[in-house]
C-alpha positions as CSV (number, residue, x, y, z in Angstrom):
1,M,0.0,0.0,0.0
2,G,2.9,2.3,0.8
3,L,4.3,1.9,-2.7
4,L,1.1,2.8,-4.3
5,I,0.8,6.0,-2.2
6,T,4.5,6.8,-3.1
7,T,3.8,6.5,-6.7
8,Y,0.8,8.7,-6.4
9,M,2.7,11.4,-4.6
10,F,5.5,11.3,-7.3
11,A,2.7,11.8,-10.0
12,Q,1.3,14.7,-8.1
13,S,4.7,16.4,-7.9
14,T,4.7,16.8,-11.6
15,K,1.4,18.6,-11.5
16,I,2.3,21.0,-8.8
17,G,5.6,22.0,-10.3
18,H,8.0,21.0,-7.5
19,S,9.5,17.8,-6.3
20,V,8.2,15.9,-3.3
21,F,11.0,13.3,-3.5
22,L,12.6,14.1,-0.3
23,P,9.4,14.2,1.9
24,V,8.2,11.0,0.4
25,L,11.6,9.4,0.9
26,I,11.5,10.5,4.5
27,G,8.0,9.2,5.0
28,D,9.0,5.7,3.6
29,L,12.1,5.6,5.9
30,G,10.0,6.5,8.9
31,A,7.5,3.8,8.0
32,L,10.3,1.3,7.6
33,I,11.9,2.1,10.8
34,G,8.6,2.2,12.7
35,S,7.7,-1.2,11.5
36,I,11.0,-2.7,12.6
37,V,10.7,-1.0,16.0
38,S,7.1,-2.1,16.5
39,V,8.0,-5.7,15.7
40,R,10.9,-5.5,18.1
41,L,8.7,-4.1,20.9
42,M,6.0,-6.7,20.4
43,A,8.6,-9.5,20.5
44,H,10.2,-8.0,23.6
45,F,6.8,-7.8,25.5
46,T,5.4,-11.1,24.4
47,K,8.6,-13.1,25.2
48,K,7.3,-13.9,28.6
49,E,3.9,-15.2,27.3
50,L,5.3,-17.2,24.3
51,G,8.8,-18.2,25.4
52,E,11.9,-18.0,23.4
53,E,12.3,-21.6,21.9
54,N,12.7,-21.6,18.0
55,L,10.4,-23.7,15.8
56,N,12.7,-26.2,14.0
57,I,11.3,-27.7,10.9
58,E,13.1,-31.0,10.2
59,D,11.8,-31.7,6.6
60,S,11.9,-28.5,4.6
61,S,10.8,-30.2,1.5
62,Q,7.2,-30.2,2.9
63,I,7.1,-26.4,2.8
64,I,8.4,-26.2,-0.8
65,E,5.7,-28.7,-1.9
66,K,3.0,-26.5,-0.4
67,R,4.3,-23.2,-1.9
68,T,2.6,-22.1,-5.2
69,V,4.8,-20.3,-7.7
70,R,3.0,-17.7,-9.8
71,E,3.5,-17.5,-13.5
72,G,5.0,-14.5,-15.2
73,S,8.1,-12.4,-15.1
74,V,9.7,-10.8,-12.0
75,F,8.2,-7.3,-12.9
76,H,4.7,-8.9,-13.5
77,R,4.8,-10.8,-10.3
78,L,6.0,-7.7,-8.4
79,L,3.3,-5.4,-9.8
80,T,0.6,-8.1,-9.1
81,S,1.7,-8.5,-5.6
82,I,1.6,-4.7,-5.0
83,L,-1.8,-4.5,-6.5
84,D,-3.1,-7.4,-4.5
85,G,-1.8,-5.9,-1.3
86,G,-3.5,-2.6,-1.9
87,R,-6.7,-4.4,-2.9
88,I,-6.7,-6.5,0.4
89,E,-6.0,-3.3,2.4
90,I,-8.9,-1.5,0.8
91,L,-11.2,-4.4,1.4
92,Q,-10.2,-4.7,5.1
93,T,-10.9,-1.0,5.8
94,K,-14.0,-0.3,7.7
95,P,-16.0,2.7,6.7
96,Y,-16.8,5.2,9.4
């Protein structure tokens, strides 16, 4: 979803006449850092509840057999995954 908004903001910068590259880059970096910090905090506070043991998978071939590989080039798969992510995000949003 963030990549769609970034692309939209870059498109708007050509209409308004000045570049919004730096603010968009700062926003994307802030989102990336925020996601890392939030996952680390959640892991820290749930460590007591869930424990610290690792899940070891002995036979990794079972995982590979269940994984479906999409058809198409790398660019096509990337674009499809971005659009699917945006679609799922929009469908999960509750109207106010």
